[in-house]
N, C-alpha and C positions, 0 to 999 in steps of 0.2 A: 546525961548523955556521955559524960566522961567515963563513968563506970561501965556503961554499955559498950563503949568503944574498947575499953581495957579488956572486958570479958570477950569481946569479938576477937581481939588480937590473940588472946590465950586459946580460945576455942579453935581458931583456924591457923594457929601457929604463924601469925603475922609479925614481921619486923621490918623496919624502914631504915634507910641509910643515914638519916640525920634528923634532928629535931624539927627542922623546917619541913621536911617531907612528912614527918609524923603529923604535924599541925595541918598540913594540906589534906592528908588522908582523913583526918578527923573531920574537917569541914565537909569533905565529900560524903563521909559516913552520915553526918547529921542531915545533909540534904537528901540522901537516899532514904533515911529513916522517915522523913516527911513525905517523900514520894510513895513509900510503901503504905502509908496511911491514906494517901489520896487513891492509890490503887485499890485498897480495901474498901474504901467508901463507894467506889464506882464499879466494883465487881458485880457481874450479873450471874455468876455461877457460885461455886462453893469454895473457890480458891482462897488460900490465906497467903498474905505477903508479909515480909519482915526482914530481919537480918539474915543474910546469907554470906557465903564466902566471897561474893562479888560486891559486897556493900561498900567497899573502899574504892570502887572504880566508877568513873564518870560514865554516862551513857555512851559517849563516843569511844572511850577506852574499851568498854565491854564489846561494842560493835567491832572495833578493830581487832580485838583478841579472838573473837569467835565467828564473826560474820563473814560470809563469802559473797562474791560479786553476784549481782542479778544475772541470770542466764540470758545471754543476748540471742542465741539461736537454740532454744530448747526444742527437742524433738516433739513431733505430734504423736498422739497415742497410737500404738499398734496392737492394742488389746484384742485378742481374738474373741469373738462373740461366744459366750458360754451361757447355757440356760440357767437363769436365776432360780434359786429355791423359792417355792411358793411362800414359805414363811421363814424368813431369816431369823436365826436364833437371837434371843435378846442379848446374849453375852457370849464372849469368846475370849479366852486368855491362854495363849500358847505357853506361858510360863508354867502352867499346871501340867502340861505335857512333858516338861523337861526339855523343851526344844530350844529355849533361849539361853545363850551363853552369858557369862557374867557381865555385869556392867563394867565398862572400861573407862579410862580417863585419857582424853586426848592431850591434856596439858594446856599450857598457856602460850606456847611458842610456835604452834603450828595449827593453822585453821583446817584441820583434817577431818571435820565431822562427816564429810561426804565419803571418805575412805572407811571410817569406822562404821557408818551406816551400811555401806555396801558389804563389808566383811561380815557384819553381824547378820545381815540378810541371808547371805550364802551359808553361814554356819547353821542358822535356824532351819533352812530348807533341807540341808543335808540330814539334820537330826530327824526331821519329819518324814521325808520321802525315802531316805536310804538307811535310816536308823544307825547312822555312823557319825560319831562326834568328830568335829573338826575345829581347829583353832587356826585360822588363816592369817597371812601376813598383811597387816595394814600398811606397813612400811613399803612392801613391794608395790602396792597400789600407788603410794605417794611418789616413789622413785621412778616408776615406769609409766606413769600417766601424765601426759601434758608437759613434758620438759622439766625445767629446773625450778619452776615457781609453784609447785603444787601445794606448798605450805601456805600460799596466799589464797587458797581456795580451789575447789574443783567441783565436779558433778558426778553423781552416782552412775548415770548412763555411760559416761566416759570410763569410769572404773570397771563396769561390766565388760565394755569393749576390750579393755586391757586384759581381763581374765580370759576372754575368748581368744584374743590374739596370742597370749602366752600359754595357751592350752591348760590353764589353771593357775592357781596360786600356791606358793610354798607355804609351809607352816610358819607360825609366828616364832617358833623356837629356832628354826633355821635362819629366819629373816626377821629379827626382832625390831620393835618400834624404837625409833631414835629421836622422834619429835623434831625432825629437821629434814630438809631436802638432801638427798644423797644421789650418787650415780647409780643407775639401774644395774642391779647385780644379776648374773646368769649362773645358776648353779646346775651342775651336771647330776644326773640320776636323782633329782629331787622328787619327792612324793608330792603330787599336786592334787588340789581340790578344784574341780572344774564346774562349769555350768553349761546348759544346753542353749542358752540365749537369755534375753531379758524382754520385759514387756513394759511399755508405757501405758498406764491405765487412763481411762476416760476421767474427765473432771467431774465425777459424780460419786458422792460418798456412799450411795447405796451399792454401786458396783465395787467400790473399794472394800466395803464390809463383806460383800460376797466373796471377793478374792481372799481376804484375810481368813474368813471362816472356812473356806474350802481348800485353800492351797497353802496358806501360811503367812507370816509377816511380810509387810511391804515397807519400802522406804518412802519418806515424804520430805519435801522442801517447803518451809513455812517461815513466817515472821517470828523471830525469837524474842522480840522486845519484852513481853511479859515475864520472861524466864529469869531475868537478872535477880529479882527480889522474890521469886516464887518459893514457897515452902511446901505446900501440899494442897490437895483438893482439885476440883475441876475448874479449869480456866475458861471464862467466857467474857470476852471484851467486846466493846463496840468496834466497828470498822475504823473509826477515828483513832482509837487506842491501839489497834493492831491491824494495820492495813493489809489487805489481801494482795496488794500490788508490790509489796516489798519483802519477798521471800529471801531469807539469808542464812538458813541453817537446815541441815539434814539430820534426821533421826529415824528410828525404826518403830513403826506401828506394830505392836505385838498382840493386839486384841482390842476389844471394845466392850462397853457395858452401859449401865445406866443407874443413876441414883434413884432410889424409890420415890414415887410421887409423894409430895407433901400436900397437906390440906390447902386447897386453893391454887395449887401450881402443878404443872405437868411434870412428868419424869424428866430428869436431866440426862441426856445421852452423851457419851464421851468416848474418845479414843484413849487407849493405854499406850504410852509411847516411851521407849527406852532411849535415854540420852547418853552422851559420851563425856560426861563431866564428873564421873566418879560416883561412888555410892553415898557420899556425904551430902550430895545435892538432891533437893526435891524429895520425892517419896522413894528413898533408897536408890536413887539414880533414875527414877522414872517420873513422869508427870502425866496428868490427864487433861485433855483438851476437849471442849464442847464439840459434839458431832451433830451435823445436820445443816449448817449454814456456812460451810467453808470457812470456819474460824481461822483467822490468821493466814488464810491461803492454803490450808492443809491439803486441799483437793487439787491444787493446780499442777503439781509435778509429782504424782505418785508413781513409783517405779519398783519393779521387783525382778530378781533373777529368776530363771527357770531351771529347776532341778528335777529330773525325772527319776522314777524308781529304776534302779539298776537292772532289775530282772524284766519288768514289763516295758521299760522305756516309755512310760506314760506318766502324766501328772495325776496320780490317783487322789481322790477326795478322802482326806483323813479327818475324822471328826475332831473339831476343836473343843477342848474342855470348856465348860461354862463356869 
């Protein structure tokens, strides 16, 4: 274990302030190593757990670093009824379209997953419906949404309201990420990236998949508990291990698929989700989560911006690559 801990420190460039803290982090590391074995033994999907960059954090520290408050007054869905396809494609991956901007890293000082998910959603929809690359300001969402405590957590629907009220977002180059709360800035003659509105989706994964396949990525709020020690594969936990009633992290659903059927077992369907913890985490910044039984509450608060084609002013169906 000592050698594993030393390798962990080297791999993730870890250093501690004193021998006492180093010893404490070693004990936490050992405990998490045991937890990863328990997670592996009880995994119902194909996920693998082990040493990650968060292996020196207690569960509470991990929650305090990345978790956001449970929404007290979450909006009800306003998804406009759309005809569902007779046969939904078995897979969809907007990364193959070139629609998804690179994986970003929110850092450890600001619980800004909601702002990163909203920004990435808007960027992807502009790539799909307007064929125009955009890199919008996450910091503008943090500074101009909900007062001075946005680094303590926020919600995607409030971020979209900010975009609407400000007639769009500035670019990340003009308004770069600072990983802290700042005063809301107002730039004159800024080039903005706007949206036509946003939609709260029904709590139904079939409808979510239809939206992803026909319109583009959507954001989702879910329980992030299994992610601390996640390495790769499709996560499938029991409700006891990952409560649907404790959503505390936003990320971007960029597609879906399924693991081929194995002898004696059905195909494993999953969501493809982009996180905001950097490319070193998970599957190069992404993870896969079981699809079909509201795993970790993934279907409870699905939200997406609305971006229309600039010429037709409509949400055209663009085929999602399989």
